Structure formats: structure tokens, C-alpha cells
DRENDO-1510 file (C-alpha; in Angstrom, 1 decimal, always signed):
<recs>
REC; n; res; u; v; w
REC; 1; MET; +14.9; -15.0; -10.6 .
REC; 2; GLU; +15.7; -11.3; -10.6 .
REC; 3; LYS; +14.6; -10.0; -6.9 .
REC; 4; VAL; +11.7; -6.6; -7.3 .
REC; 5; SER; +10.9; -5.1; -3.7 .
REC; 6; VAL; +7.0; -4.1; -3.5 .
REC; 7; ILE; +7.0; -2.0; -0.6 .
REC; 8; LYS; +3.8; +0.0; +1.4 .
REC; 9; ILE; +4.1; +3.7; +3.3 .
REC; 10; GLY; +1.2; +4.0; +5.1 .
REC; 11; GLY; -0.3; +7.5; +6.1 .
REC; 12; ASN; +2.0; +8.7; +9.0 .
REC; 13; VAL; +4.8; +8.4; +7.9 .
REC; 14; ILE; +3.7; +10.3; +4.9 .
REC; 15; ASP; +2.6; +13.1; +7.8 .
REC; 16; ASP; +6.1; +13.1; +9.0 .
REC; 17; PRO; +8.6; +15.2; +6.6 .
REC; 18; LYS; +11.4; +13.9; +8.9 .
REC; 19; ALA; +10.2; +10.2; +9.1 .
REC; 20; LEU; +9.4; +9.9; +5.3 .
REC; 21; LYS; +12.6; +11.1; +4.4 .
REC; 22; LYS; +14.6; +8.6; +7.0 .
REC; 23; PHE; +12.5; +6.2; +4.6 .
REC; 24; LEU; +13.2; +7.1; +1.2 .
REC; 25; LYS; +16.5; +7.3; +1.7 .
REC; 26; ASP; +16.9; +3.3; +3.4 .
REC; 27; PHE; +14.3; +2.9; -0.1 .
REC; 28; SER; +16.2; +4.5; -2.6 .
REC; 29; SER; +19.5; +2.1; -0.6 .
REC; 30; ILE; +17.4; -0.8; -2.2 .
REC; 31; LYS; +19.1; -2.7; -4.1 .
REC; 32; GLY; +17.5; -3.8; -8.0 .
REC; 33; LYS; +13.6; -3.4; -8.9 .
REC; 34; LYS; +11.9; -1.9; -6.2 .
REC; 35; VAL; +8.2; -0.2; -6.0 .
REC; 36; LEU; +6.4; +2.0; -3.9 .
REC; 37; ILE; +3.0; +2.3; -3.4 .
REC; 38; HIS; +1.4; +4.9; -1.0 .
REC; 39; GLY; -1.9; +5.8; +0.5 .
REC; 40; GLY; -1.8; +9.3; +2.1 .
REC; 41; GLY; -5.8; +9.0; +4.5 .
REC; 42; LYS; -4.7; +11.4; +7.5 .
REC; 43; LEU; -3.9; +14.1; +4.2 .
REC; 44; ALA; -7.2; +13.4; +2.6 .
REC; 45; THR; -9.0; +13.2; +5.9 .
REC; 46; ARG; -7.7; +16.7; +6.5 .
REC; 47; MET; -8.8; +18.5; +3.2 .
REC; 48; ALA; -12.1; +17.3; +3.5 .
REC; 49; GLU; -12.6; +18.7; +6.9 .
REC; 50; GLN; -11.1; +21.9; +6.5 .
REC; 51; LEU; -13.8; +21.9; +2.6 .
REC; 52; GLY; -16.6; +20.7; +5.1 .
REC; 53; ILE; -17.1; +16.9; +3.2 .
REC; 54; GLU; -17.7; +15.0; +6.1 .
REC; 55; GLN; -15.9; +11.5; +6.0 .
REC; 56; GLN; -17.4; +7.8; +7.0 .
REC; 57; MET; -15.2; +4.5; +7.0 .
REC; 58; ASN; -16.1; +0.8; +7.7 .
REC; 59; ALA; -13.7; -1.6; +8.8 .
REC; 60; GLY; -10.9; +0.3; +7.5 .
REC; 61; ARG; -11.5; +1.2; +4.5 .
REC; 62; ARG; -13.0; +4.8; +2.7 .
REC; 63; ILE; -16.2; +4.9; +1.7 .
REC; 64; THR; -16.1; +7.5; -1.5 .
REC; 65; ASP; -18.9; +9.5; -2.7 .
REC; 66; GLU; -18.4; +11.7; -5.6 .
REC; 67; GLU; -16.7; +15.0; -3.8 .
REC; 68; THR; -14.5; +12.9; -1.4 .
REC; 69; LEU; -13.1; +10.9; -4.8 .
REC; 70; LYS; -12.0; +14.0; -5.9 .
REC; 71; ILE; -10.0; +14.9; -3.1 .
REC; 72; VAL; -8.2; +11.8; -2.3 .
REC; 73; THR; -7.3; +11.5; -6.9 .
REC; 74; MET; -5.6; +15.2; -6.0 .
REC; 75; VAL; -4.4; +14.6; -2.6 .
REC; 76; TYR; -3.2; +10.4; -3.4 .
REC; 77; ALA; -2.4; +10.8; -7.2 .
REC; 78; GLY; -1.6; +14.5; -6.8 .
REC; 79; TYR; +0.8; +16.2; -4.3 .
REC; 80; ILE; +1.8; +13.0; -2.1 .
REC; 81; ASN; +2.6; +10.9; -5.5 .
REC; 82; LYS; +4.5; +13.9; -7.1 .
REC; 83; ASN; +6.0; +15.2; -2.8 .
REC; 84; ILE; +7.7; +11.5; -3.2 .
REC; 85; VAL; +9.3; +11.5; -6.8 .
REC; 86; ALA; +10.5; +15.1; -6.4 .
REC; 87; GLN; +12.3; +13.5; -3.0 .
REC; 88; LEU; +13.7; +10.6; -4.6 .
REC; 89; GLN; +15.3; +12.4; -7.6 .
REC; 90; ALA; +16.3; +14.7; -4.7 .
REC; 91; ILE; +18.3; +11.2; -3.8 .
REC; 92; ASP; +19.5; +10.2; -6.9 .
REC; 93; CYS; +16.6; +7.3; -6.8 .
REC; 94; LYS; +15.2; +8.1; -11.3 .
REC; 95; SER; +12.0; +7.8; -10.4 .
REC; 96; ILE; +8.6; +8.1; -12.2 .
REC; 97; GLY; +5.1; +9.0; -10.4 .
REC; 98; ILE; +1.9; +7.2; -12.0 .
REC; 99; CYS; -1.5; +6.4; -10.7 .
REC; 100; GLY; -3.7; +2.7; -11.4 .
REC; 101; ALA; -5.3; +4.9; -14.6 .
REC; 102; ASP; -1.7; +5.7; -16.4 .
REC; 103; ALA; -0.3; +3.1; -19.4 .
REC; 104; ASN; -4.3; +1.7; -18.3 .
REC; 105; LEU; -1.8; +0.4; -15.5 .
REC; 106; ILE; -4.8; -1.1; -12.8 .
REC; 107; LYS; -8.3; -1.6; -14.1 .
REC; 108; ALA; -10.9; -1.9; -12.0 .
REC; 109; HIS; -14.6; -2.6; -11.7 .
REC; 110; LYS; -17.5; -0.2; -8.7 .
REC; 111; ARG; -17.5; -2.1; -5.4 .
REC; 112; LYS; -20.7; -4.4; -4.9 .
REC; 113; ASN; -21.6; -5.1; -1.3 .
REC; 114; ALA; -25.0; -5.4; -0.5 .
REC; 115; ALA; -24.7; -4.6; +2.5 .
REC; 116; VAL; -22.3; -1.3; +2.3 .
REC; 117; ASP; -22.5; +1.7; -0.1 .
REC; 118; TYR; -19.0; +2.3; -0.8 .
REC; 119; GLY; -19.4; +4.9; -3.0 .
REC; 120; TYR; -15.9; +5.3; -6.1 .
REC; 121; VAL; -13.8; +3.1; -4.0 .
REC; 122; GLY; -12.3; +0.0; -6.7 .
REC; 123; ASP; -11.9; -3.4; -6.3 .
REC; 124; VAL; -9.0; -4.6; -8.5 .
REC; 125; ASP; -9.4; -6.4; -11.6 .
REC; 126; ASN; -5.6; -6.7; -13.2 .
REC; 127; VAL; -2.7; -5.1; -13.1 .
REC; 128; LYS; -1.1; -5.1; -17.1 .
REC; 129; THR; +2.0; -6.6; -15.8 .
REC; 130; LYS; +4.3; -5.7; -19.9 .
REC; 131; GLN; +3.4; -2.1; -19.1 .
REC; 132; LEU; +4.3; -2.4; -15.7 .
REC; 133; LYS; +7.6; -4.4; -16.4 .
REC; 134; LYS; +8.9; -1.8; -18.9 .
REC; 135; LEU; +8.3; +0.9; -16.8 .
REC; 136; ILE; +10.8; -0.8; -13.9 .
REC; 137; ASP; +12.7; -1.6; -16.7 .
REC; 138; ALA; +13.1; +2.2; -17.3 .
REC; 139; HIS; +13.6; +4.0; -14.0 .
REC; 140; ASP; +14.9; +2.6; -10.8 .
REC; 141; ALA; +12.0; +2.9; -9.0 .
REC; 142; ILE; +8.6; +3.2; -9.8 .
REC; 143; VAL; +5.6; +5.5; -7.5 .
REC; 144; ILE; +2.5; +4.6; -7.6 .
REC; 145; ALA; -0.7; +6.3; -6.1 .
REC; 146; PRO; -4.2; +4.0; -5.5 .
REC; 147; ILE; -6.0; +5.3; -8.0 .
REC; 148; THR; -7.4; +2.9; -10.6 .
REC; 149; HIS; -10.1; +3.4; -13.4 .
REC; 150; ASP; -12.6; +1.0; -14.8 .
REC; 151; GLY; -12.0; +1.3; -18.1 .
REC; 152; LYS; -15.0; +3.7; -18.9 .
REC; 153; GLY; -13.8; +6.6; -18.1 .
REC; 154; GLN; -14.9; +6.3; -14.0 .
REC; 155; LEU; -11.9; +6.7; -12.0 .
REC; 156; LEU; -12.4; +4.5; -8.7 .
REC; 157; ASN; -10.4; +5.2; -5.2 .
REC; 158; THR; -8.4; +1.8; -4.0 .
REC; 159; ASN; -7.3; +0.3; -1.3 .
REC; 160; ALA; -3.3; +1.0; -1.1 .
REC; 161; ASP; -2.7; -2.4; +0.6 .
REC; 162; THR; -4.6; -3.7; -1.6 .
REC; 163; ILE; -2.8; -2.2; -4.3 .
REC; 164; ALA; +0.4; -3.4; -3.1 .
REC; 165; GLN; -1.0; -7.1; -2.7 .
REC; 166; GLU; -1.6; -7.4; -6.6 .
REC; 167; THR; +1.3; -5.6; -7.7 .
REC; 168; ALA; +2.9; -7.8; -6.3 .
REC; 169; GLN; +1.1; -10.0; -6.8 .
REC; 170; ALA; +1.6; -9.8; -10.7 .
REC; 171; LEU; +4.9; -9.5; -10.7 .
REC; 172; SER; +5.8; -12.6; -9.2 .
REC; 173; LYS; +4.8; -14.4; -12.3 .
REC; 174; SER; +8.0; -12.8; -13.8 .
REC; 175; TYR; +10.7; -11.9; -10.0 .
REC; 176; LYS; +10.8; -13.4; -6.7 .
REC; 177; VAL; +8.8; -10.7; -4.8 .
REC; 178; GLN; +8.7; -9.7; -1.2 .
REC; 179; LEU; +6.2; -7.5; -0.6 .
REC; 180; VAL; +7.0; -5.2; +2.5 .
REC; 181; TYR; +4.3; -3.2; +4.0 .
REC; 182; CYS; +5.6; +0.2; +6.3 .
REC; 183; PHE; +3.6; +1.9; +8.9 .
REC; 184; GLU; +4.5; +3.9; +12.3 .
REC; 185; LYS; +4.3; +1.0; +14.2 .
REC; 186; PRO; +6.6; -2.1; +14.8 .
REC; 187; GLY; +4.6; -5.0; +13.3 .
REC; 188; VAL; +1.1; -6.0; +14.6 .
REC; 189; LEU; +0.6; -6.1; +18.0 .
REC; 190; LEU; -1.2; -8.0; +20.5 .
REC; 191; ASP; -2.7; -4.9; +22.4 .
REC; 192; ALA; -2.1; -2.2; +20.0 .
REC; 193; ALA; -1.3; +0.1; +23.2 .
REC; 194; ASP; +2.2; -1.7; +23.6 .
REC; 195; ASP; +4.2; -1.5; +20.9 .
REC; 196; LYS; +6.3; -4.4; +22.2 .
REC; 197; SER; +3.6; -6.5; +21.8 .
REC; 198; CYS; +5.1; -7.7; +18.7 .
REC; 199; ILE; +4.0; -10.3; +16.8 .
REC; 200; LYS; +7.4; -12.3; +15.1 .
REC; 201; LYS; +5.1; -14.4; +13.2 .
REC; 202; MET; +1.7; -14.6; +11.9 .
REC; 203; ASN; +0.0; -17.3; +9.9 .
REC; 204; PRO; -3.0; -18.6; +9.2 .
REC; 205; SER; -4.9; -20.3; +12.0 .
REC; 206; TYR; -3.1; -17.7; +14.5 .
REC; 207; PHE; -4.5; -15.2; +12.5 .
REC; 208; ASN; -7.9; -16.9; +12.3 .
REC; 209; PHE; -7.5; -16.8; +16.1 .
REC; 210; LEU; -7.5; -13.4; +17.0 .
REC; 211; VAL; -9.7; -12.3; +15.1 .
REC; 212; LYS; -12.6; -14.3; +17.0 .
REC; 213; GLU; -10.7; -12.6; +20.1 .
REC; 214; GLY; -11.5; -9.4; +18.5 .
REC; 215; ALA; -7.5; -8.7; +19.0 .
REC; 216; ILE; -7.0; -7.8; +15.2 .
REC; 217; TYR; -8.1; -4.1; +14.5 .
REC; 218; ASP; -9.8; -2.5; +11.8 .
REC; 219; GLY; -6.5; -1.1; +9.6 .
REC; 220; MET; -5.0; -3.7; +10.1 .
REC; 221; LEU; -7.4; -7.0; +8.9 .
REC; 222; PRO; -7.5; -6.1; +5.5 .
REC; 223; LYS; -3.7; -5.7; +5.6 .
REC; 224; LEU; -3.1; -8.8; +7.0 .
REC; 225; GLN; -5.6; -10.2; +4.9 .
REC; 226; ASN; -4.4; -9.0; +1.4 .
REC; 227; ALA; -1.0; -10.3; +3.0 .
REC; 228; PHE; -2.2; -14.3; +3.3 .
REC; 229; HIS; -3.6; -13.6; -0.4 .
REC; 230; ALA; -0.6; -12.5; -2.2 .
REC; 231; LEU; +1.1; -15.7; -0.7 .
REC; 232; GLU; -1.2; -17.9; -1.6 .
REC; 233; LYS; -0.5; -16.4; -4.9 .
REC; 234; GLY; +2.9; -17.1; -5.2 .
REC; 235; VAL; +4.9; -13.8; -4.0 .
REC; 236; ASP; +8.0; -15.4; -2.0 .
REC; 237; LYS; +8.2; -12.9; +1.1 .
REC; 238; VAL; +5.3; -10.7; +3.1 .
REC; 239; ARG; +6.6; -8.8; +5.6 .
REC; 240; ILE; +4.8; -5.8; +8.1 .
REC; 241; GLY; +6.8; -3.7; +10.3 .
REC; 242; GLN; +8.1; +0.2; +11.3 .
REC; 243; SER; +9.0; +2.5; +7.7 .
REC; 244; ASN; +12.1; +3.5; +10.4 .
REC; 245; ALA; +13.1; +0.3; +10.5 .
REC; 246; LEU; +13.3; -0.8; +6.8 .
REC; 247; LYS; +16.4; -2.4; +6.2 .
REC; 248; SER; +15.7; -4.3; +9.0 .
REC; 249; LEU; +12.2; -5.3; +8.1 .
REC; 250; LEU; +13.4; -6.4; +4.3 .
REC; 251; LYS; +15.9; -8.8; +5.9 .
REC; 252; GLY; +13.4; -10.2; +8.7 .
REC; 253; GLN; +15.6; -9.0; +11.9 .
REC; 254; SER; +12.3; -6.5; +13.2 .
REC; 255; GLY; +8.6; -6.3; +12.2 .
REC; 256; THR; +5.8; -9.8; +11.6 .
REC; 257; THR; +6.9; -12.3; +9.2 .
REC; 258; ILE; +3.8; -13.4; +7.3 .
REC; 259; LYS; +3.4; -17.1; +7.0 .
REC; 260; LEU; +1.2; -19.9; +5.1 .
</recs>
């Protein structure tokens, strides 16, 4: 079965031009088909602050009101997405940048939660695998921004980790998929302040233990939940680690390997 690499990159790497350049060089060298999903939360937050629009977070997820939706759409599907594509073109990696609304790729619905009103935040209904495969076949790389739509004309801000998981899951029906979450830390840490406390392997029982102990922090919680769900739905491998160690991360020589 043909292999596909689905890589998600975090906002801290996007904010660092030098780190982003190195990451994209390593990403472009991955053999075979590849998909890059990005967020960009820090830049969106800075722009919101400059415009005087207050930002609210809950358990690592952004609450998206009408004005914030405009900002994240402009930042994620606009500047960040096209900047990444331009840099990939510069190193001869033929790429196309899209968001979930393009080609009807990712349909979602506005999140329903009795306890928290997340605003214009979307939970994924489906990924159109047929359209995605066509794009993969036509380009060296696909770059996806985490803006989805509801099929009725409404854009929705959707967690980039979830987009990565859903994309990997959809592709796993036709390819052997490895899903890799890249950010600024060396992996899942026992102590958020100590980079040397990286957990090499994580399974559900250990994860549940750490959650009960309060050792899994807000931003990492949805990432790990998505990782386990991806494995349950057919994704071959899931790893979490540092963006500047992408090559070793793909080989399982660094970072945290997620197991069932």
C-alpha cells in the first residue's frame, strides 16, 4: 500500500522564520505523498490584540466570535497558508494551499456544547477523500489551513490537530498513513518545564493516568485525544515531537510514539 505522511505544524514554529525554513526543507525532502496541516494561533492572537478584539480560550481551544472568525480566516487561510506555499515553491516542492472550504474538502458543523459556547468553531463531519486524493496526485504537497465550512455558506474555525487527525483517518482507507504532530517541544513531557522529561511511548492507560494526575496540559490534551482516535480508525503510526527533528521523528528515533 502506498504511503502518505500527514504532518501538522504548530504556531510557535510558524512564528520563527528560521525554524520554519528548516522545517519546510525537511518536509519537502519526505519521499512520497505528503500533506501539511498548519495552525497559527499566536499570529492570530497578536492581530486580535492589535485590533482590540479580546480572545478567549477553553481547554486549549479558541472561542471564536464573529470578529475573531474574520481574523483567523485571514491569518490561517490567507497569509500563513500562502507564505508556506511560497516557501515550498522556492525549494522546488510543487504545492497547493487550500482550506477546508475549498473543493468542498472538509465539511463541519458548529460545535454544540451545553457547558461552553465556542462560537464559530467547527467539528468535522467528513473529509472528501476523493477530492483530496486528486489533489495529492497532482502536487508534491498539499498545505491545508484549518478553516472549514458547514455547507450552508458559513465558515468555521476548526482545531488544526483535529483537521490533521481527520485527514489522516480519511486517507488511511486508501494509503498507509503516518500522522506526525510537530511543535517546539521534543515530545510529550512529564514536566512542561523540562525538555529532558520526554515520554518515549504513550498508550491509553498511561495517558489516562497522567490526565488524572493533572500532568497533561491544555494544549496537549486534544492533541493526544486526536492521536489515539486516529490509531483506532486505521492510521498506521502517530508521533509527536520537535519540528527541527522531523527526519529523526519520522524514523521513530525522537519524540513520543503513540501506541494503542
